[in-house]
MIVOTOR-477074 format. One line per 10 residues: number of its first residue (from 1); their letters; for each residue y negated, x negated, z of N, C-alpha, C, CB. Coordinates in Angstrom, 3 decimals. Glycine has a CB too. Layout:
MIVOTOR-477074
NUM> A> Y X Z Y X Z Y X Z Y X Z  ...
END
This chain:
MIVOTOR-477074
1> QVQVVESGGG> 58.360 53.562 -35.182 59.152 53.069 -36.179 59.336 53.463 -37.303 60.053 52.988 -35.903  59.665 52.867 -38.763 59.536 53.915 -39.829 61.030 53.897 -39.812 58.654 53.592 -41.354  61.559 54.962 -40.632 62.888 55.585 -40.704 63.210 56.051 -41.824 63.081 56.541 -39.894  64.787 55.442 -42.803 64.497 55.900 -43.644 65.978 56.687 -43.892 63.851 54.966 -44.515  66.406 57.981 -44.498 67.096 58.420 -44.130 67.658 59.289 -45.263 66.710 58.776 -43.103  68.821 59.134 -46.117 69.093 59.302 -47.051 70.428 60.719 -47.078 69.294 57.909 -47.475  70.462 61.428 -48.058 71.528 62.528 -47.898 71.631 63.411 -49.194 71.164 63.490 -46.622  72.847 63.502 -49.152 73.046 64.490 -50.759 74.487 63.692 -51.335 71.303 64.201 -52.282  75.113 62.844 -50.908 75.985 62.168 -51.675 77.461 63.345 -51.600 76.178 60.450 -50.972  78.089 62.147 -52.078 79.910 63.410 -51.952 80.399 62.654 -53.326 79.723 66.029 -52.299
11> LVQNGGSLTL> 81.445 63.948 -53.498 82.611 63.867 -54.320 82.495 65.054 -55.507 83.960 64.042 -53.345  82.524 64.301 -56.608 82.086 65.369 -57.894 82.626 64.831 -59.000 80.453 65.579 -58.226  83.121 65.675 -59.865 84.156 65.346 -61.117 83.334 65.030 -62.230 85.171 66.601 -61.575  83.907 64.147 -63.302 83.311 63.291 -64.386 82.117 64.522 -64.981 84.692 62.688 -65.702  81.144 63.929 -65.146 80.415 65.016 -65.843 79.531 66.018 -65.030 81.402 65.797 -66.544  79.554 65.574 -63.635 78.814 66.413 -62.876 77.681 66.384 -62.617 79.145 66.516 -62.017  77.090 66.969 -61.431 75.783 66.103 -60.776 75.629 66.240 -59.457 74.407 66.482 -61.299  74.545 65.736 -59.122 74.400 65.883 -57.611 73.012 65.142 -57.452 75.735 65.158 -56.656  72.173 65.716 -56.682 70.877 65.042 -56.204 70.692 64.428 -55.295 70.056 65.626 -56.032  70.374 62.862 -54.822 69.723 62.659 -53.226 68.670 62.901 -53.080 69.682 61.490 -52.615
21> SCVVSGGDTT> 68.428 62.636 -51.652 67.336 63.239 -51.146 66.899 61.593 -49.966 67.853 65.093 -50.296  65.637 61.664 -49.781 65.304 60.162 -49.492 63.983 60.684 -48.028 64.459 59.088 -51.377  63.927 60.652 -46.834 63.342 61.018 -46.279 62.543 60.187 -45.572 63.860 61.657 -45.892  61.188 59.853 -45.464 60.700 58.605 -44.886 59.814 59.198 -43.523 59.712 57.666 -46.107  60.186 58.907 -42.188 59.505 59.413 -41.424 59.021 57.653 -39.918 60.607 61.036 -40.963  58.402 58.528 -39.412 58.170 57.674 -38.170 56.580 57.483 -37.839 58.870 56.186 -38.408  56.062 58.754 -37.419 54.816 59.040 -37.226 53.805 58.642 -38.718 54.450 58.221 -35.851  52.607 58.094 -38.577 51.515 58.494 -39.708 51.973 57.333 -40.856 49.615 58.319 -39.098  52.931 57.674 -41.384 53.739 56.451 -42.390 52.934 56.963 -44.011 56.090 56.715 -42.418  52.683 56.494 -44.910 52.042 56.361 -46.237 52.937 55.633 -47.051 50.695 55.683 -46.209
31> LNNGGWYRQV> 53.718 56.452 -47.828 54.803 55.675 -48.628 53.925 55.691 -49.954 56.503 56.472 -48.752  54.330 54.405 -50.467 53.855 53.956 -51.900 55.011 53.724 -52.522 52.929 52.689 -52.012  55.463 52.649 -52.811 56.826 52.873 -53.739 57.958 53.072 -53.086 57.182 51.762 -54.610  58.783 54.173 -53.970 60.109 54.386 -53.524 61.399 54.297 -54.222 60.102 55.432 -53.122  62.552 53.566 -53.933 63.209 52.852 -55.123 65.053 53.680 -54.462 62.885 50.467 -55.071  65.910 53.672 -55.667 67.091 53.951 -55.467 67.775 53.011 -56.065 67.404 55.110 -55.788  69.129 51.933 -54.756 69.747 51.253 -55.262 71.274 51.440 -55.466 69.409 50.390 -54.766  72.173 51.355 -55.944 73.587 51.173 -55.195 74.566 49.967 -55.241 74.391 52.186 -55.634  75.292 49.776 -54.522 76.243 49.155 -54.238 77.491 49.139 -53.954 76.008 48.861 -53.788  78.609 48.348 -55.226 79.890 48.549 -54.915 80.622 47.799 -54.149 80.447 48.629 -55.798
41> PGNQRDSVAL> 81.672 47.816 -53.346 81.787 46.508 -52.396 82.473 45.398 -53.152 82.672 46.795 -51.001  81.409 43.788 -52.216 81.930 43.392 -53.584 81.081 42.516 -54.238 82.137 44.515 -54.470  80.104 43.488 -54.831 79.288 43.433 -55.773 77.573 43.548 -54.980 79.790 44.658 -56.847  76.576 42.954 -55.630 75.511 42.907 -55.437 74.912 44.359 -55.474 75.067 42.005 -56.224  73.751 44.695 -54.324 72.806 45.646 -54.301 71.820 45.842 -56.140 71.780 45.056 -52.855  72.256 47.081 -56.467 71.641 47.128 -58.253 70.417 48.271 -58.387 73.140 47.762 -59.570  69.047 47.440 -58.759 68.465 48.837 -59.054 68.890 49.771 -59.598 67.622 48.867 -59.591  68.920 51.217 -59.170 69.063 52.140 -60.153 67.638 53.023 -60.862 70.039 53.062 -59.489  66.763 53.018 -59.702 65.465 53.830 -60.372 64.303 53.356 -59.015 65.814 56.026 -60.578  63.535 53.605 -60.112 61.993 53.215 -59.226 60.773 54.278 -59.467 61.282 51.574 -59.826
51> ITSIGTTSYA> 60.210 54.462 -58.549 58.855 55.333 -58.474 57.807 54.812 -57.547 59.145 56.795 -57.990  56.649 54.790 -58.417 55.264 54.052 -57.847 54.469 55.301 -56.871 54.073 53.481 -59.399  53.382 54.833 -55.946 52.511 55.777 -55.801 51.746 56.850 -56.659 51.867 55.232 -55.380  51.711 56.350 -57.778 51.072 57.026 -58.903 51.647 57.492 -59.890 50.314 56.414 -59.408  53.544 57.550 -59.050 54.650 58.721 -60.163 55.175 57.949 -61.433 53.628 60.281 -60.964  54.528 56.577 -61.818 55.129 55.621 -62.704 57.100 55.094 -62.334 53.928 54.216 -62.493  57.860 55.540 -63.392 59.234 55.933 -63.027 59.648 54.347 -63.897 59.930 57.800 -63.714  61.236 53.937 -63.435 61.841 52.838 -63.883 63.230 53.004 -64.071 61.597 51.826 -63.086  64.043 52.889 -64.735 65.107 53.298 -65.068 66.092 51.902 -65.157 64.888 54.148 -66.309  67.346 52.017 -64.560 68.017 50.602 -65.166 68.560 51.245 -66.382 69.335 49.734 -64.154
61> DSVKGRFTIS> 69.010 50.605 -67.252 69.553 50.937 -68.802 70.897 51.830 -68.741 69.953 49.410 -69.695  71.699 51.843 -67.453 72.814 52.182 -67.542 72.759 53.873 -67.027 73.667 51.127 -66.761  71.525 54.257 -66.521 71.222 55.542 -65.993 70.410 56.358 -67.024 70.468 55.400 -64.672  69.540 55.507 -67.280 68.421 56.221 -68.402 68.960 57.441 -69.058 68.019 55.188 -69.703  68.183 58.552 -68.858 68.415 59.756 -69.865 69.425 60.552 -68.845 69.183 59.279 -71.590  69.892 59.976 -67.593 71.045 60.829 -67.096 70.556 60.971 -65.479 72.728 60.009 -67.348  69.915 60.043 -65.239 68.747 60.383 -63.420 67.722 60.274 -63.862 68.665 59.248 -61.870  67.244 61.190 -62.715 65.715 61.282 -62.652 65.139 61.039 -61.255 65.242 62.688 -63.124  63.927 60.483 -61.135 63.812 60.120 -59.864 62.541 60.699 -59.717 63.974 58.669 -59.529  62.068 61.172 -59.006 60.929 61.683 -58.436 60.641 61.573 -56.674 61.000 63.106 -58.907
71> RDNAKNSVYL> 59.328 62.801 -56.436 58.817 62.679 -54.995 58.165 63.448 -54.611 58.206 61.760 -54.659  58.216 63.631 -53.309 56.905 64.861 -52.591 56.468 64.079 -51.702 57.361 66.479 -51.753  54.716 63.767 -51.949 54.327 62.875 -51.008 53.977 63.773 -49.880 53.216 61.946 -51.468  53.735 65.352 -49.878 53.424 65.968 -48.829 54.596 66.018 -47.655 53.005 67.219 -49.297  55.890 65.304 -48.176 57.299 65.410 -47.407 58.022 64.062 -47.506 58.308 66.606 -48.068  56.864 63.434 -47.904 57.317 62.173 -47.909 58.642 61.582 -48.285 57.133 61.872 -46.891  59.089 62.155 -49.127 60.304 62.304 -49.744 60.435 61.554 -51.127 60.533 63.726 -49.889  61.426 60.818 -51.489 62.238 60.534 -52.504 63.535 61.185 -53.250 62.506 59.607 -52.154  63.459 61.573 -54.419 64.861 61.907 -54.863 65.313 61.355 -56.079 65.035 63.271 -54.997  66.748 61.729 -56.161 67.282 61.550 -57.316 68.006 62.300 -57.667 67.736 60.664 -57.474
81> RMDNLKPEDT> 67.881 62.912 -58.831 68.774 63.368 -59.712 69.862 63.071 -60.603 68.304 63.694 -60.174  70.886 63.075 -60.622 72.260 62.662 -61.119 73.020 64.047 -61.873 73.211 62.062 -59.702  72.598 63.556 -63.180 73.138 64.321 -63.747 74.431 63.519 -64.972 71.934 65.146 -64.237  75.318 64.584 -65.658 76.337 63.783 -66.701 77.041 61.983 -65.637 74.946 63.242 -68.609  77.528 62.732 -64.686 77.876 61.597 -63.923 79.029 60.610 -64.364 78.180 62.087 -62.689  79.246 59.554 -64.192 80.537 58.631 -64.608 81.048 58.213 -63.602 80.352 57.451 -65.428  82.688 57.653 -63.604 83.365 57.351 -62.503 82.845 55.818 -62.284 84.976 57.588 -62.692  81.934 55.199 -63.185 81.384 54.277 -62.777 79.952 53.909 -62.271 81.662 53.773 -63.470  80.002 55.124 -61.908 78.385 55.730 -60.857 78.471 55.585 -59.811 77.878 57.191 -60.719  80.201 55.331 -59.414 80.327 55.485 -57.959 80.076 54.160 -57.015 81.741 56.006 -57.717
91> AVYYCNARGF> 79.565 54.527 -56.289 78.950 53.392 -55.376 78.678 53.878 -53.622 77.330 52.968 -56.159  78.033 53.234 -53.057 77.146 53.541 -51.996 75.452 53.547 -52.683 77.432 52.310 -50.723  74.770 54.465 -51.909 73.462 54.327 -52.431 72.676 54.445 -51.624 73.115 55.040 -53.316  71.395 53.992 -51.619 70.625 52.984 -50.585 69.312 53.821 -51.025 70.652 50.970 -50.908  68.523 54.169 -50.173 66.965 54.583 -50.314 66.340 53.515 -50.031 66.398 55.704 -49.427  65.313 52.214 -50.709 64.180 51.745 -50.585 62.870 52.445 -50.239 64.101 51.235 -51.522  62.049 51.774 -49.016 60.772 52.976 -48.871 59.677 52.221 -48.776 60.768 54.045 -47.512  58.424 51.459 -49.633 57.599 50.704 -49.071 56.231 51.537 -48.945 57.542 49.438 -49.821  55.487 51.136 -48.150 54.491 51.585 -47.364 53.746 50.934 -46.202 54.929 52.524 -46.973  52.990 51.954 -46.119 51.903 51.587 -45.077 51.784 52.645 -43.758 50.427 51.570 -45.894
101> TPRGPFNTWG> 51.518 51.723 -42.164 51.249 52.519 -41.340 50.414 51.685 -40.806 52.195 53.105 -40.643  50.162 52.336 -39.284 48.457 52.138 -39.048 48.605 50.671 -38.164 47.509 53.717 -37.917  50.147 50.514 -38.307 50.667 49.217 -37.461 50.771 47.979 -38.586 52.365 49.541 -36.669  50.577 48.360 -40.126 50.853 47.595 -40.523 51.853 48.148 -41.650 51.099 46.811 -39.603  52.428 46.858 -42.858 53.222 47.523 -43.917 54.410 47.713 -43.568 53.284 46.902 -45.080  55.285 48.286 -43.950 56.966 48.688 -44.041 57.358 48.253 -45.445 57.358 50.507 -43.850  58.731 47.705 -45.464 59.473 47.628 -46.606 60.757 48.240 -46.019 59.580 46.146 -47.249  61.367 49.364 -45.589 62.911 49.797 -44.973 64.019 50.002 -45.908 62.880 51.171 -44.212  65.054 49.884 -45.343 66.141 50.285 -46.252 66.410 51.785 -45.088 67.680 48.822 -46.511  67.161 52.412 -46.282 67.957 53.885 -45.579 69.767 52.986 -45.228 68.099 55.786 -47.341
111> QGTQVTVSS> 70.674 53.614 -44.493 71.847 53.510 -44.257 72.567 53.613 -45.335 72.174 54.232 -43.426  72.569 54.288 -46.478 72.972 54.679 -47.589 74.364 56.163 -47.804 73.362 53.248 -48.073  74.590 56.267 -48.681 75.106 57.422 -48.868 76.051 57.348 -49.871 74.203 58.318 -49.091  77.442 57.471 -49.913 78.381 57.468 -50.707 78.383 58.534 -52.016 79.410 57.604 -49.867  78.698 58.016 -53.160 78.525 58.734 -54.188 80.179 58.760 -54.787 77.298 58.076 -55.142  80.770 59.817 -55.260 82.181 59.319 -55.414 82.168 60.424 -56.702 83.464 59.500 -53.900  82.727 59.883 -58.026 83.062 60.148 -59.299 84.577 60.523 -59.875 82.622 59.083 -59.871  84.888 61.235 -59.355 86.385 61.297 -60.207 86.681 61.571 -61.486 87.165 62.152 -59.770  87.391 60.816 -62.002 87.893 60.848 -63.549 88.592 62.025 -63.617 88.861 59.620 -64.060
END
């Protein structure tokens, strides 16, 4: 069974930085596309940053120039470097991983990690 585990969230001051990590495990998994999403209670889950199997990236307008998504294929991991954080970035951040195992395709979410930016 494919598992996605996020880490790296926490409390940071306005203007600070954090790096989130997402590790995909569960046997012979091939990670294709990875993405970071965030959700504030009462709101929908929004896309923050996406990265394809060949490293093409895309970002929400609100985080362009401040956040950087990257991946390490050898570690089946996706990262989100967040700089110049603002209070409005406060949310639960979720990793989504899509790919294949010998048993077929997967599209799996992690449990989320809380990011809180104090003003």
